[in-house]
Structure formats: structure tokens, C-alpha cells
C-alpha positions as CSV (number, residue, x, y, z in Angstrom):
1,X,7.4,-21.5,-11.8
2,X,5.1,-20.6,-8.9
3,X,4.2,-17.0,-8.3
4,X,3.3,-16.3,-4.7
5,X,1.2,-13.2,-4.0
6,X,0.2,-14.1,-0.4
7,X,1.9,-16.2,2.3
8,X,0.1,-19.3,3.4
9,X,-1.1,-20.0,6.0
10,X,0.0,-16.7,7.5
11,X,-2.6,-14.7,5.4
12,X,-5.5,-16.8,6.6
13,X,-4.5,-16.3,10.3
14,X,-3.8,-12.5,10.0
15,X,-7.1,-11.8,8.3
16,X,-9.1,-13.9,10.7
17,X,-10.4,-16.2,7.9
18,X,-9.1,-19.3,9.7
19,X,-8.0,-19.7,13.3
20,X,-7.9,-23.5,13.8
21,X,-4.2,-24.2,14.5
22,X,-4.4,-27.8,13.3
23,X,-5.8,-26.7,9.9
24,X,-3.3,-23.9,9.6
25,X,-0.4,-26.3,10.2
26,X,-1.9,-28.7,7.5
27,X,-2.2,-25.8,5.0
28,X,1.4,-24.8,5.8
29,X,2.7,-28.3,5.1
30,X,0.9,-28.4,1.8
31,X,2.3,-25.0,0.8
32,X,5.9,-26.1,1.7
33,X,5.4,-29.4,-0.3
34,X,4.5,-27.2,-3.3
35,X,7.4,-24.8,-2.8
36,X,9.9,-27.7,-2.6
37,X,8.7,-29.1,-6.0
38,X,8.5,-25.9,-7.9
39,X,11.5,-25.2,-10.3
40,X,11.4,-21.5,-9.2
41,X,9.4,-19.3,-6.9
42,X,8.6,-15.6,-7.5
43,X,7.5,-13.3,-4.6
44,X,6.5,-9.7,-4.6
45,X,8.4,-8.5,-1.5
46,X,11.9,-9.2,0.0
47,X,10.4,-10.2,3.3
48,X,8.4,-13.0,1.6
49,X,11.7,-14.4,0.3
50,X,13.2,-14.4,3.8
51,X,10.1,-16.1,5.2
52,X,10.2,-18.9,2.6
53,X,13.9,-19.4,3.1
54,X,13.1,-19.9,6.8
55,X,10.7,-22.7,5.8
56,X,13.7,-24.6,4.5
57,X,13.4,-23.6,0.8
58,X,16.6,-22.9,-1.2
59,X,17.3,-19.1,-1.7
60,X,18.7,-19.9,-5.1
61,X,15.3,-20.5,-6.6
62,X,13.4,-17.6,-5.0
63,X,13.2,-14.3,-7.0
64,X,11.7,-11.0,-5.8
65,X,9.4,-9.7,-8.5
66,X,7.5,-6.6,-7.3
67,X,4.0,-5.9,-8.7
68,X,3.5,-3.0,-11.0
69,X,0.7,-0.5,-11.6
70,X,-1.5,-0.2,-14.6
71,X,0.7,2.4,-16.5
72,X,-2.1,3.3,-18.9
73,X,-4.0,4.7,-15.8
74,X,-1.6,5.6,-13.1
75,X,0.6,8.6,-13.9
76,X,1.0,12.2,-12.7
77,X,-2.0,14.4,-13.6
78,X,-2.7,18.1,-13.4
79,X,-5.4,19.2,-11.0
80,X,-8.8,19.3,-12.7
81,X,-10.7,22.3,-11.2
82,X,-14.0,20.5,-11.7
83,X,-12.9,17.6,-9.5
84,X,-11.7,20.0,-6.8
85,X,-15.0,21.9,-6.8
86,X,-17.3,18.9,-7.0
87,X,-15.7,16.9,-4.2
88,X,-14.7,19.7,-1.9
89,X,-10.9,19.3,-2.4
90,X,-10.1,22.8,-3.4
91,X,-8.4,25.0,-0.8
92,X,-7.9,22.0,1.5
93,X,-4.9,20.0,2.6
94,X,-6.0,16.6,1.5
95,X,-4.8,13.4,3.1
96,X,-6.2,10.8,0.8
97,X,-6.8,7.0,1.2
98,X,-8.0,5.0,-1.8
99,X,-8.9,1.3,-1.8
100,X,-10.6,-1.4,0.2
101,X,-11.9,-0.4,3.7
102,X,-11.6,-3.6,5.6
103,X,-10.3,-4.7,9.0
104,X,-6.7,-5.2,7.9
105,X,-6.5,-1.5,6.8
106,X,-6.8,-0.3,10.4
107,X,-8.7,2.8,9.3
108,X,-10.2,3.3,12.7
109,X,-6.7,4.5,13.7
110,X,-6.9,7.0,10.8
111,X,-10.2,8.4,12.2
112,X,-8.4,8.7,15.6
113,X,-5.7,10.7,13.9
114,X,-8.2,13.0,12.3
115,X,-9.5,13.7,15.8
116,X,-6.0,14.9,16.8
117,X,-5.8,17.3,13.9
118,X,-8.9,19.3,14.3
119,X,-6.8,22.4,15.2
120,X,-5.7,22.5,11.5
121,X,-9.0,23.5,9.9
122,X,-7.8,23.1,6.3
123,X,-6.6,19.5,6.8
124,X,-9.1,16.9,5.7
125,X,-9.0,13.1,5.3
126,X,-10.5,12.0,2.0
127,X,-11.6,8.4,2.0
128,X,-12.3,6.8,-1.5
129,X,-13.6,3.3,-1.8
130,X,-15.7,0.9,0.2
131,X,-15.6,-2.3,2.1
132,X,-16.7,-4.1,5.2
133,X,-15.7,-1.3,7.5
134,X,-17.2,1.6,5.4
135,X,-20.4,1.9,7.5
136,X,-18.5,1.6,10.8
137,X,-16.0,4.3,9.8
138,X,-18.8,6.7,8.9
139,X,-20.5,5.9,12.2
140,X,-17.2,6.7,14.1
141,X,-16.9,10.1,12.3
142,X,-20.5,11.0,13.1
143,X,-20.2,10.0,16.8
144,X,-17.0,12.0,17.2
145,X,-18.6,15.0,15.3
146,X,-15.7,15.2,13.0
147,X,-15.9,17.6,10.1
148,X,-12.4,16.8,8.7
149,X,-13.2,13.4,7.3
150,X,-15.1,13.0,4.0
151,X,-16.2,9.8,2.2
152,X,-16.4,9.9,-1.5
153,X,-17.6,6.4,-2.1
154,X,-16.3,4.1,-4.8
155,X,-14.9,5.3,-8.1
156,X,-13.3,3.4,-11.0
157,X,-9.6,3.0,-11.2
158,X,-9.4,5.2,-14.2
159,X,-10.6,8.1,-12.1
160,X,-8.0,7.7,-9.3
161,X,-5.2,9.8,-10.8
162,X,-7.6,12.8,-11.1
163,X,-8.3,12.5,-7.4
164,X,-4.6,11.8,-6.5
165,X,-3.7,15.1,-8.2
166,X,-5.5,16.9,-5.4
167,X,-3.8,14.9,-2.7
168,X,-1.2,16.6,-0.5
169,X,-0.5,13.1,0.9
170,X,-1.5,9.6,-0.1
171,X,-2.1,7.2,2.8
172,X,-1.1,3.6,3.1
173,X,-2.1,1.8,6.3
174,X,-2.3,-1.8,7.5
175,X,-2.7,-3.5,10.9
176,X,0.3,-4.3,13.1
177,X,0.9,-7.9,12.2
178,X,4.1,-9.7,11.3
179,X,2.6,-10.7,8.0
180,X,2.4,-7.1,6.8
181,X,6.1,-6.5,7.4
182,X,6.7,-8.7,4.4
183,X,4.1,-6.9,2.3
184,X,4.3,-4.1,-0.3
185,X,0.6,-3.1,-0.5
186,X,-0.4,-2.9,-4.1
187,X,-1.5,0.8,-3.8
188,X,2.2,1.6,-3.1
189,X,3.0,1.3,-6.8
190,X,0.0,3.2,-7.9
191,X,0.7,6.0,-5.5
192,X,4.4,6.1,-6.6
193,X,3.4,6.2,-10.3
194,X,1.2,9.2,-9.7
195,X,4.0,11.2,-8.2
196,X,2.4,12.5,-4.9
197,X,3.9,12.3,-1.4
198,X,3.1,9.2,0.6
199,X,2.5,8.6,4.3
200,X,3.0,4.9,5.0
201,X,1.7,3.5,8.3
202,X,3.1,0.0,7.5
203,X,6.2,-1.6,8.9
204,X,8.8,-3.6,6.9
205,X,9.0,-3.8,3.2
206,X,6.3,-1.3,2.4
207,X,8.0,1.3,4.6
208,X,11.4,0.5,3.1
209,X,10.1,1.4,-0.4
210,X,8.9,4.8,0.7
211,X,12.0,5.5,2.7
212,X,14.5,4.4,0.1
213,X,12.7,6.6,-2.5
214,X,12.5,9.6,-0.1
215,X,8.9,9.7,-1.3
216,X,7.3,10.7,2.0
217,X,7.1,9.7,5.7
218,X,6.7,6.4,7.4
219,X,5.2,5.7,10.8
220,X,4.5,2.6,12.9
221,X,1.2,0.9,12.1
222,X,-1.8,1.5,14.2
223,X,-0.3,4.5,15.9
224,X,-2.7,7.5,15.6
225,X,-0.4,9.9,17.4
226,X,2.6,9.1,15.1
227,X,0.4,9.4,12.0
228,X,-0.9,12.8,13.1
229,X,2.6,13.9,13.8
230,X,3.7,12.8,10.3
231,X,0.8,14.7,8.7
232,X,1.8,17.8,10.7
233,X,5.4,17.4,9.3
234,X,4.0,17.1,5.8
235,X,1.8,20.1,6.3
236,X,4.7,22.2,7.5
237,X,6.7,21.6,4.2
238,X,6.5,24.0,1.3
239,X,4.5,23.0,-1.8
240,X,7.8,22.6,-3.7
241,X,9.2,20.3,-1.0
242,X,6.1,18.1,-1.3
243,X,6.3,18.1,-5.0
244,X,9.9,17.0,-4.8
245,X,8.8,14.0,-2.6
246,X,6.2,13.1,-5.2
247,X,8.8,13.4,-8.0
248,X,11.1,11.1,-6.0
249,X,8.3,8.5,-5.8
250,X,7.6,8.8,-9.5
251,X,11.3,8.2,-10.3
252,X,11.4,5.2,-8.0
253,X,8.5,3.7,-9.8
254,X,10.2,4.2,-13.2
255,X,13.5,2.8,-11.8
256,X,12.2,-0.3,-10.0
257,X,8.5,-1.1,-10.7
258,X,7.8,-0.5,-14.4
259,X,5.9,-3.3,-16.1
260,X,8.5,-3.8,-18.8
261,X,11.4,-4.1,-16.3
262,X,9.6,-6.7,-14.2
263,X,8.3,-8.7,-17.2
264,X,11.9,-8.8,-18.6
265,X,13.0,-10.3,-15.3
266,X,10.2,-12.9,-15.4
267,X,11.2,-13.8,-18.9
268,X,14.8,-14.4,-17.7
269,X,13.5,-16.7,-14.9
270,X,11.5,-18.7,-17.4
271,X,14.4,-19.0,-19.8
272,X,16.7,-20.2,-16.9
273,X,14.2,-22.8,-15.8
274,X,13.8,-24.1,-19.3
275,X,17.6,-24.2,-19.8
276,X,18.2,-26.2,-16.6
277,X,15.3,-28.6,-17.5
278,X,16.8,-29.3,-20.9
């Protein structure tokens, strides 16, 4: 049973790790050779299944198994006043991003959206994490003289729910690449589990999760104007309406992404493979 977390060679090309077309084709042939010989394949998003079927692999042996969040950490939390005071989150409308700050997150477009929202003085973008683009993003904010973007640096996963409790919207964003239409970013499950509204600037499977749960708003990737408009829509809602969105997301996590639910499905795949082999 082969568990596929990334598509090959598509991931190499989309991230810029490899651009040699001959090498990419060779890697693709190796991946397809492995797919054909596996008894079963598990993938973490529906679009990945569709892509592998298009490579000539039988749909009957491909199973969608979404990833789950660490449920000992990610859960709804009450606002800790000390966190709000220490990090400047109190009395602000916080649009929060947490995670890796690399090229594929397209966070330069988030900074562009922040520039479009300076007329709402209590709206601020809260950036938690680090990565290759961290310094460049800070430089952009300084050059644009933006006061509505704050960088809180890196914090352990165990601290994230305490920060998320102060988020009026949690942000998911990726570049506009066909690969990411068949991706459910791992932070999606963590955000859902914490029960806060989500703004998803990702096309395809990730957006579908948010839309189907009615857990927030979705916008096209790499579109600062659409992202700013979605934030304005979220800002215009009442606190109870935003809380309802968060509750919808939490329920969607419990219904579709709990560890026990997915592990039980893995177990059934293993049992079926063993039964057929015997």
C-alpha cells in the first residue's frame, strides 16, 4: 500500500526544485511504474486521485485518505488576555497566517491586500512562522510603510490554538498552479479543528473543503483585490455570524477529518489488500 502525499514529478516542477523536462519525464515514468505495481494507493485529496487515474492507473485501487490534525493540540480555545496583550491582538480584527513562508505560499499577494485595506485601521495581518521569504516580506512591509502587518516569528505548534483564538479569520494561500488545485494544505485541518473562520486563497480541493463546510470564504489564488474584498465581507459580519462559520468548520473536521475515522479507513484498505492477496 503506497501512501502518496505529493504528486511526482508535478511537485518538483511547481516548486522550482527541478526544471529539466527530460529528468521530469524520467521521474514521472518511475512514479507510474511504482503506482502500477502497488496493491493500493492512498492519496490525501480527490484531485490527486483524478490525476493518477489520468496516468492510466485503475480507480479501483486508489483511496482518498485526508490528513488529520494533531487533536491533542488543535481544538477551540478561549482567548487568553495575556496573549492578546503581549502580541498586540486585543481590539484588532486579526487576519492570521501561520506556517511556512516560502515562495509557494504567495504571501507577497497578502502584503498587497494589506495595502488595499489601510482604510480599516483595526484590521491587521498577523504573520506567524518563518521561511525563505520571511525577510523579503518584512522588507516589503517596510518599503510600503504598512502598519497593518505584524510578524510574530516562529512559535511551537502547541501554542497555535492560543493564537488562533484571537483570529477573526485564518488565512490559507498558495500560488496559482495546477498542482495546488489537487491539494488540501495541511493547515486546513488544523484551522478547521480550532473552529475559526477561514479565508482560502487556493483553488480546487482546498477551496471545496471550506465551501462545503460553509466555514469561511474562498477566493482565487494570487488575487490581492479578491482577497481584500473577502476580508471586507468577513469584517462586515457580526461576531455571532463569524462564530457560526468557525463552528461549521469544527463540525466538518469532526465529521470528515478525525484521526480515528481516517485510521479506520486505512485499516479497511489494509484488510482488503491482505484478503485479496490470500
